[in-house]
C-alpha positions in Angstrom: 38.5 41.9 -0.2 38.7 40.3 3.3 40.4 41.9 6.1 43.3 40.1 7.8 43.7 39.7 11.5 46.7 41.8 12.7 47.4 39.1 15.3 48.3 36.3 12.6 51.7 36.6 11.2 52.3 36.6 7.6 53.9 33.8 5.8 57.6 33.6 6.3 57.3 35.9 9.6 58.1 34.8 13.1 54.9 34.5 15.3 54.1 37.8 17.1 55.1 37.8 20.8 51.4 38.9 21.5 50.3 35.6 20.6 53.2 33.5 21.9 53.3 32.5 25.6 56.2 33.0 27.6 58.0 29.8 28.5 57.8 28.3 31.9 60.7 28.8 34.4 63.3 31.7 34.5 66.0 32.9 32.6 69.8 32.2 33.5 70.3 36.0 34.5 67.4 35.6 36.8 68.4 32.5 38.4 71.8 33.8 38.9 70.9 37.1 40.5 68.2 35.6 43.0 70.7 32.8 44.1 73.4 35.5 45.0 70.8 37.4 46.6 69.7 34.8 48.6 72.9 33.2 49.6 74.0 37.0 50.8 70.7 38.2 52.1 69.4 34.9 53.8 72.3 34.7 56.6 72.2 38.4 57.3 68.5 38.8 57.6 68.9 35.7 60.1 71.4 37.4 61.9 69.5 40.5 62.3 66.7 38.7 63.3 68.2 36.7 66.0 70.2 40.1 67.3 66.8 42.1 67.4 65.1 39.3 69.5 67.2 39.2 72.1 65.1 41.4 74.1 62.2 39.4 73.6 64.1 36.3 74.4 65.3 37.7 77.5 61.4 38.8 78.6 60.3 35.1 78.2 63.2 33.7 80.1 63.0 36.3 83.1 58.8 35.9 83.0 58.8 38.6 85.6 58.9 41.9 83.3 55.6 43.3 82.2 55.2 43.3 78.7 54.6 47.3 78.4 58.1 47.9 80.3 59.6 45.5 77.4 57.7 47.7 74.8 58.9 50.6 76.4 62.3 49.5 76.2 62.3 48.6 72.4 60.9 52.1 71.6 63.7 53.9 73.5 66.9 55.1 72.3 68.6 52.4 73.7 66.3 49.4 72.5 65.3 50.7 69.3 68.3 49.6 67.3 67.2 46.0 68.5 63.6 46.6 67.1 64.6 48.0 63.9 67.2 45.1 63.4 64.3 42.6 64.1 62.1 44.3 61.5 64.6 44.8 59.0 65.6 41.2 59.2 62.2 40.0 59.0 61.5 42.2 55.8 64.9 40.8 54.1 63.7 37.4 54.6 60.2 37.7 52.9 62.0 39.8 50.0 64.2 36.5 49.7 60.7 34.5 49.3 59.7 37.3 46.9 62.4 36.3 44.5 60.5 33.2 44.0 58.2 35.6 41.6 61.4 35.8 39.1 63.0 32.6 39.9 62.9 29.3 42.1 66.7 29.0 42.4 67.1 31.8 44.9 65.3 29.7 47.6 66.4 26.4 46.3 70.0 27.7 46.8 69.4 28.2 50.5 69.3 24.5 50.7 73.0 24.7 50.8 73.0 27.2 53.7 71.1 24.4 55.9 74.8 23.0 56.0 76.0 25.7 58.2 74.1 24.9 61.3 74.6 21.2 60.8 78.4 22.1 60.4 78.5 24.1 63.6 76.9 21.2 65.5 79.3 18.7 64.5 82.1 21.4 65.2 80.9 23.7 67.8 84.4 25.0 68.3 84.4 26.8 64.8 83.2 30.2 65.9 85.9 30.2 68.8 88.7 29.3 66.1 87.5 32.3 63.8 86.6 35.0 66.2 90.1 36.7 65.9 89.0 37.7 62.3 85.3 38.4 63.0 84.1 41.8 64.3 82.6 41.8 68.0 79.0 42.1 66.9 79.6 39.5 63.8 81.1 37.0 66.4 78.2 37.3 68.8 75.7 36.7 66.2 77.4 33.7 64.7 77.9 32.1 68.0 74.4 32.6 69.4 72.7 32.2 66.2 73.6 28.3 65.9 73.3 27.8 69.6 69.5 28.9 69.5 68.7 26.9 66.5 67.2 29.4 64.7 69.0 28.5 61.0 68.7 24.7 61.6 64.8 25.4 61.6 64.8 28.3 59.0 66.8 27.3 56.4 65.7 23.6 55.5 62.4 25.0 55.2 63.2 28.0 52.8 65.2 25.4 50.7 62.2 23.2 50.4 60.1 26.0 49.5 62.4 26.6 46.4 61.4 23.2 45.0 57.8 23.8 45.8 57.9 27.0 43.5 59.9 24.8 40.7 57.1 22.2 41.0 54.4 24.9 41.0 55.6 26.2 37.5 55.4 22.9 35.9 52.6 21.5 37.6 50.2 24.5 38.6 47.0 22.5 39.2 47.7 19.8 41.8 44.9 17.2 42.4 42.6 18.3 45.2 42.9 15.0 47.0 46.8 15.6 47.3 46.3 19.1 48.1 43.7 18.0 51.1 46.2 15.2 52.3 49.2 17.7 52.3 47.2 20.2 54.3 47.0 17.7 57.1 50.1 15.9 57.2 52.5 18.7 56.1 52.2 20.4 59.5 52.5 17.2 61.5 55.5 16.5 59.9 56.9 19.8 60.5 56.6 19.5 64.0 57.8 16.2 64.2 61.3 17.6 62.2 61.2 20.6 64.3 61.2 18.5 67.6 63.8 16.3 66.0 66.0 19.3 65.3 65.7 20.9 68.8 66.6 17.8 70.5 69.9 17.4 68.5 70.6 20.9 69.8 69.9 20.1 73.1 72.3 16.9 72.6 74.8 19.0 71.1 74.8 21.9 73.6 75.0 19.4 76.9 77.9 17.6 75.1 79.6 21.0 74.4 79.0 22.1 77.8 80.4 19.0 79.5 83.5 18.1 77.4 84.0 21.8 76.0 83.9 20.2 72.5 86.8 17.8 73.1 85.0 14.6 72.7 82.6 16.1 69.7 78.8 15.6 69.3 77.6 12.0 69.6 76.8 10.6 66.2 73.2 10.0 67.3 72.5 13.6 67.7 74.1 14.5 64.2 71.9 11.9 62.8 68.6 13.2 64.4 69.6 16.7 63.3 70.2 15.6 59.9 66.8 13.7 59.7 64.8 16.6 61.2 66.5 19.2 58.9 65.4 16.6 55.9 61.9 16.5 57.3 61.8 20.0 57.5 62.9 20.6 53.5 60.7 17.9 52.5 57.9 20.0 54.3 58.9 23.0 52.3 58.9 21.0 49.0 55.5 19.6 49.6 53.7 22.7 49.0 54.3 22.2 45.6 51.7 19.7 45.7 49.8 21.0 48.3 49.7 24.8 48.0 48.1 25.8 51.1 49.5 23.4 53.4 51.8 25.9 55.1 49.0 28.2 56.2 48.3 26.2 59.4 51.8 25.7 60.3 52.4 29.5 59.8 49.4 30.6 61.7 50.0 28.3 64.8 53.9 29.2 64.8 52.8 32.7 65.2 50.1 32.2 67.4 52.6 30.3 69.7 55.1 32.9 69.5 52.7 35.3 70.4 51.5 33.4 73.2 55.0 33.5 74.8 54.7 37.0 75.7 51.1 37.0 77.1 51.0 37.3 81.1 50.2 33.9 82.8 50.3 31.7 79.2 53.8 30.2 80.3 52.0 29.1 83.6 49.3 27.2 81.7 51.6 25.2 79.5 51.8 21.4 80.5 54.9 20.0 81.9 56.4 18.6 78.7 56.7 22.5 77.5 59.1 22.7 80.3 61.2 19.5 79.0 64.7 20.3 77.5 63.5 20.0 74.2 60.2 22.1 74.6 62.3 24.8 76.5 64.6 24.9 73.5 61.9 24.9 71.1 60.0 28.1 73.0 63.6 29.7 73.0 63.8 29.4 69.3 60.4 30.8 68.8 61.6 33.6 71.1 64.5 34.1 69.5 62.7 35.2 66.4 62.3 31.9 64.8 58.7 31.7 65.4 58.0 35.3 63.6 60.6 34.3 60.8 59.3 30.9 60.1 55.6 32.3 60.3 56.1 35.2 58.1 58.2 33.1 55.5 55.5 30.5 55.0 52.7 33.0 54.6 54.6 35.2 51.9 55.6 31.7 50.1 51.7 30.9 50.0 51.2 34.1 48.4 54.3 33.9 46.0 53.3 30.3 45.1 49.7 31.7 44.4 50.9 34.2 41.9 53.4 31.7 40.4 50.8 29.0 39.7 48.3 31.4 38.2 50.9 32.7 36.0 51.7 29.3 35.0 48.1 28.4 34.3 47.6 31.4 32.1 50.7 30.3 30.2 49.3 26.8 29.9 45.8 28.4 28.7 47.5 30.3 26.0 49.5 27.6 24.7 46.6 25.3 24.4 44.8 27.9 22.7 47.3 28.5 19.7 
């Protein structure tokens, strides 16, 4: 009598789960949980990053404080809360990216949060109007965070990364030529989007200081901000077709941020770095935006690699049936 393969289902029986590949995508519960987590944790984490990076930002602005004195302050009883807030905020942002292992919906929902910094550019008096209902520390964070442009840089990119993961789940083998093109173009377009967003922050800040918000923000500045945010979002989404396109952007961002704190580096920068747009960009990097963006991009690269590998295994299992 011939033996039967235990993995082969008997007639009339449903297929064994061992031979049925899991479907692509995620379930509704995973989507709901990741969306709620991302929408709650991302703004909290960004606030912690901005608050914790304030001593670093002051160090860059003053330029005459030795780095060892800054580190001594951060590890003192007075400065330690700032250091822990920065570290905790960065870890929370990485955890939001890690939810992409379960579902792309969480990161994709951060696209909605990008409307927050755009809205504050259009209506800069909003934090002043709501300060009576906010605790002091939260008011300071809400007021300082959009002024420094960190969310305008970070939120669109994170939202685009969610779409990249959705693409990776369905097309885990992007063409090599497309990946190579993306690795070159994405960092360039990301730089362009960043400069456009920072230009909008400069114009909006100048307008507010001149008129105290009475005349509103120029329409051209809002259009520039929207265009910059769209380009940043598209750069995040482009990693779905070019998985390693963000590695160069991440390394350059982290290196540029670290260089700001090295003695003598600022004096070696070209004059364009000290323009209003260049100065605002350096300020955003020092205010935690550089560390946050760099770590988010590196974490996303690892998450997308895991998601693509899992999707390829599912496709191979399905083709073998």
